[in-house]
C-alpha positions, 0 to 999 in steps of 0.5 A: 499500499502506498504512503499518503502524504498531507499537510497537517498544518493546511487549513483546508476547510470549505466551511463544512470540514469536507476538505479536511475530512477528505484529506484524513480519510486518504491517510492510511495506517502508516504515513509519514508527514514532512514538516518545516519548523520555525528554524526551517529545518526539515524533519519527519513524524511517522505514525503506525496507527491511524489518524483518529479524528473526532467528528464532533470537534475535529480534533486529530490524534496521531500515534508516533512511532518509537523514536519519532521525536528527536532531541533536536526537535524538543523545546529549549527547556529541555536541551539548552544551556544559559551561561551568565557571569552576572553578579547578584540576583538573577532570573532564570527562564526555565522555558529558554534552557534546561541548564543554568551556568552561573560563572560569575561572583554570585555573591548575595543573591535571589535566583528567581526561576521562572516559567517551570512546567510540571515534571521539569527539571533544571540544573544551576551550576554554581561554578563562579566565585561563591566565597561570599555567596548567600543564595535564596531561590524564588519563583515567579508563580503567584504562590509556591512552596520550595522544598529543600531535599536532603541536608546538604547546604551550599559549600562556599569553598566548592563549586555547587550544582542545585537541581530543581524539580517542578512538582506542581505548576498550578500558579496559586499552589505551585511546588518546586523542590530542589536539592544541592551538592558540590561537584568536582572532576572525578572519574571514579564513582 
């Protein structure tokens, strides 16, 4: 059976949905859809199950093959690193990066974590001067509980990493957990 290719982004609709319904009716169990993302990169989505369309709402459900989404296609919140040499308080935008490398003299600072999503994990790597560092974590949720996991505290004499996970992203009742630990180059666990 030949593969059918359709443009998912096409707004083919004659007012009754006949053109769009016709396009989906032509798709068989296996299909590959070429698309272009905002950066102009071309990729593919491969499905092994039929496309399911809700007749009442027009909502479309597509099942992807294993490995159907690559790391390169994920949002920056899951793949990017942000580096800062700033001193003092900083905003860390979790929609823009998953790792925040702070190489400056952090000193007394509030690190405000912004735009976290449920289940998202970020790393805040403190590799700059920490000799006088006093760090406070904050979020841009309307109301949030920030919990420390474990008993390790910031070690001003070493490099530290703070790992933060969003447990609940409800803006008025957010929950964010974090742990902190030192790190150093060492190949023997």
